[in-house]
N, C-alpha and C positions, 0 to 999 in steps of 0.2 A: 255315716259319721266316722271320722278318723280318730282312733283311740291309741294313745301311747301305752307303754307297758304298765304304768301305774294305774291306768284305767281298767286294766284287765287282771288286777291282782287277786280278786276273789276266785278266779279260776285256778290259781296256783298257790293256794294257801299252804299246802303241804311243804312247799319249798322254804317257808318261813317259820312255821309253827315249831315251838319248843326249842328255839334257838336264840342266843344272845346276838342281836343284830347290830352291826355298825354301819351307819349311812353316810356316804360321800354325797353331798348335795349342795345346792345353792338356791337362790330365790326362784329360779325357774323350775324347781322340783315340785310341780303341782299336777293334780289331775285336771280333767276337762272342766270341772266346776271351780277351779283355782283353789282347791283345798290343798294344803301342803303335804308333800310326801312324809314329812316328819310326823305330822299329826295323824296321817292315815296309818303309818306303821306302828306308832306307839299306842294307837287305839285298838289295834288288832293283835299285836305281837309284843315281844320284848325288845324294845329299842334301848340298847345299852350305851351307845356312844354315837356322836356325830363327828364327822371329819370335814374340815373346811378347806375348799380350794381357794384360788385367787378370788378376791372380791368378797369373801366371807359367805357364810351359809344364808345370810339375809341380804346379800348383794349390796352391802353398805360400805364396802372398802374400795377406795379408788384403785385404778389399775396400777400394779407394781407395789401397792402398799402391803407391809407385813401384816399377817393375820395372827392374833395371839390365841393362846388356849384360855378357855374360860368355861363357866357353867352357864348354859342357855337360860336366860331369866324367864322364858315362857314355859319351858318344859322341865327345868332343873336337870337336864341331861348334859354331861360333860362334853365339851367341844374341843377337839384336838386339831391343831393347825397342820395343814399340808402345804402351807405357803409361808414357811418360816425364813428368816434371813439366812440361817445356816443350813437349811435343808428343805426339800420339797417332797420328802418321802415319809411313809409310815415307818414306825419303828417296831421292833419285836414286842415291846411293852404294850404299844397301842393295839396290836393285833391279838395279844393275849387276853385283852378285855372283851373280845367278841369271838363268836363261833363262825359267823358268816358276814362278809362284807358286801354291802349293797351299794350300787352306783346309780344315781338318778339325776342327771343334769342335762338341760337342753343345750346341745352343742350347735355350732354354726355350720359344721362341715368345712372348716377352714384350718389349715395346718397350724397357723400361728395363734389360734385361740386356745389358751393353755389348759382348758378343762380336759382335753384329750391326753395331754402330757401327764396330768394327774392321774387319769385312768391307767395309762401305760405303766407309770411307776407303781401304782397300786397292784397291777398285775404281777409285776416283777417281784414285789414283796410277798404276794400271795403264793407265788411259785417257791420262793425261798423258804416260807413257813408252811407250805402246803395247807393253805387256808382257803375255804370256799368263797367264791365271789359270784354275785348275781347282778347282771346288768338289766335294769329297767329301761328297755329300749325306747327311743323317741325318734320321731321322723327327722330327716335331714331337711331343714328349711330351704336349703339351696338345691334339693332334688338330686338327680343322678349325674349331672354334668361334671366333668373333670376339666380344670384349668391350671395352667402354670407348669412349673418345673418340679422335678424331684430333688429333694434336698441331698447334698452330698454328706457322707458319713462324718467327715472331719468338721462339718459345720453344724452338726446337731447340737441342740441346746433345749432348754425348757420352752422356747418358742418354736421349736421344730425338733421334737424328740424321736420321731419315727419317719422312715423314708416314704413320705406321702407327697402328692402334688399340693399346690396352694389351696385349690378347691378340689376336694377328693371324692365327693359323691357317694359316701357310705353313711349309714346310721352308726351310732355309737356301738351298738350290738354287733353290726357287721364288722366294724373296725376291730372290736375286741376278738371276734372270731378269726380275723386275718392275723392279728398279732399272735394269738394263741397257737395257731397252726404253724405260722412261719417261724416262730421262736421255739416251737416244740415244747411248749409248756405242758405240765401234767397235773396242775392243781385242779380241783373241781370248778368248772365254769358253766353257768347257765345264762341264757338270754331270754327274758320274758318279752315276747314279741309285741310289735305294733299290729293293729288291725285296721283294715279299710284303707290303707295308703297305697297309692300307686307311685312307684319310685321316681318317675319323671315329673311328678307334681311338685310345685313349689309351695311354700307355706301359705301363700296367698290363695292357693286353690283348695285349701282344706277347711275353710270356715272356722277354724280354731281362733281363739284370742291370743294375741301376741303378748307374751310376758317378757319384759327386758331381761335377757340372761346376764347383762352387766349394764352399768350406767352409761357406757359408751355406745350401746347398741339399742336405742330407744324404739326403733321401728323396724319392721321387716325390710324396707328398702335400704336401711343402714346396713343390715346384714348382707344384702345383695351386692352392696358396694364394697364391703369390707375386704374381700380377698385382694382387690387391687389397691384400695386407698390406705390400707394398713401399712403399705410400704413407705408412706410418707412419715411414719414414725421414726424412720431411720435418716431423716433429712432435717434441714433447718427450716422447713415449711410447717405451718400449722396444719394439722390434719383435722381441724375443727373441734378439737377437745376444748371445753370451756365455752361452747356455744350451744345453741339449741339443735344444731344439725352436725354432730361429730361424724367424721368420715364422709360427709357429703360436701362440706365446705373445705376447700384447700387454698391456702394463700400465705402471704407474708407482707410485712410493711414495705418491702422493696418492689412488690409486684403491681402490675397494671391490669385490673380486672377486665376492662373492656378489651384490651389487646389479647389477653389470654383466651377469653370466651370466643372471640372471633377466630383465633388461631385453632382452637380445638374444634370448633364447628366446621371448619373447612376440611377437617379430616373425615367427616361423615361416618363416625363410628356407629355401628348398628345399636339401636335401642337406647340412644342417649343424646341429650342436647345440653349444652353448657350456657349458663348465664353469668354475667359479671356478679361478683359477690363483694360485699363491703361488711366487715365484721370486726369486733374487738373482743377477743377471748377474755373471760373472766377467771381463767385458770390455765395451767399448762404453758405451752410456748406462747410467747408474746402477750403475756397477761397484761391487760390494760393498754395494749398498743393497737392502734388502727391498722387493720390488714386489708389487702385486696387480693382477689383470686377469682376462683370460679365456684359456682354451685352446680353440682352434677345432677341432672334430672333424668330419671329412667323413664323412657317413653314405651318401651316394649321389654317386659321382664324375661321373656323367652329368648329374645335375640340378643340381649345385652350380655357382654363378656367383661366382667369386672377387671380381671387381671390385665387384659388388653388395654382397657380404658385407663387403668391406673398407671401402667407402664408408659403409655402414650403421653399421659399428662406429665409424668415425671420427666420424660425427654423434652417435653415442650418448655418446662421451667428451666432445664439446663440450657436449651437452645436460646431462650429469650433473655435469660439473666446469668450468663456464664461467669460473671464476676461476683454475683451475690449468692447464687445457689451453691449449696454444699451438703455433703453427707456428714452426719454427726460422727465425731471420733469415738473410739472405744471408751467405755467407762474407766477402764484400768489399762495401763500399759501392757502390751503383749496379748491382750484379749482381742476377739473379733468385734468389729463394729456392729451396731444394731442392723444396719442395712444388709450386711453379709449374713447375719443370723436369720433375718426375715426372708432374704433372697435364697438362702440355702447353698450359696456358693459366692465366690469372689468376682464373678464375671462382670457385675454391674460397675465395678471399680476399675476395670481394665481401660487403659487409654484407647480412645477411638472406638469403643464398643458401639455397635449399631443396633437400633431398636428392631429392625427387621430380622437380624440374626438371632437376637434373643427370642423374639416371637416364634421363629422357626424352631428353635430348640424347645420352647414351651410346647408347641404343638406335637413334636415327636415324643416328649416325655409323657404328655397327657394321653396320647394314643396308646402307648405301651402300659401306662398305669391302668387305664380303663380295662384293658385285657386282663391284667393281673387281678384287679379288684372283682371282676365279674364272678370269679370262682366263689366268692364269699357272700354273694347277694342272698338275702333271706326273703326278699319281697320282689 
């Protein structure tokens, strides 16, 4: 049986006893019986505060939606927002309310999934205040594989806060150890480990129940696609939000689903097949408009390379619809566009950029990052 950190908490009670605990968590913070980490900690110890990342501690806030401070109606514990319009960080006053900060969220192992940015920012504030932090580790659902490029420093943001590849092959605890050592932090950090997990195993190999870490990732297959298809959030294409298959359906009103599916299947990408898709989003881009595009089906989870598939599909749309396809402009003048922040550099916007050149750069970055990350493997 694969056990996450919260499942092993009884073996580490001394870490938590007689302390005011503050918990950073979300809806995915549960044990193997799907009991909330909130309920487990408050039944055993003193849970003084809850800290909410993007999507809220109950997972009920849409992507990008501001999270407010409030008192949790189920526990009467104060909830402080780490996804405010003006800041994504803990304040000194928030940290003064607790002795130890605990982090327990199921990550995807993808650079632009913002829970790890929240963890990194929390580590920075713990260093500033010399506050203890405990990571309740969880398996990486995407296993050990690394894909994509390294983000450039000048392109770092909340959707890419640390120099990682798009798919980075570490657990949250391992990533915390990497950050801690590379940044030469000195605050007290502890990682409560996973048991029974083999790092090359995908989530589908564990027999655990999938809990949606956010509304946009309803299934494990969605998570496996996300490293590549999240890139479409920086384009004028629908990435499937507002449908029953977000990040699996990609399209737009100007596309021809039959033509695109045939085009993509001719590429013979490993582990995937593409079928024509016809959908009308009920929210997000093209709300209420009929769209055509493709549905990506994973036929071999081990062979499938999400970033390669996502980039290849992006170039297919550019090639087939050069007059209609576009990248979204920056939200404010002078800022980076979303595709640059997701991509981690500006190369995708360069005139005449070639898919093969980018994939070659991805491979080189991935190889170097795998060597770098191996030093921090706990499993």
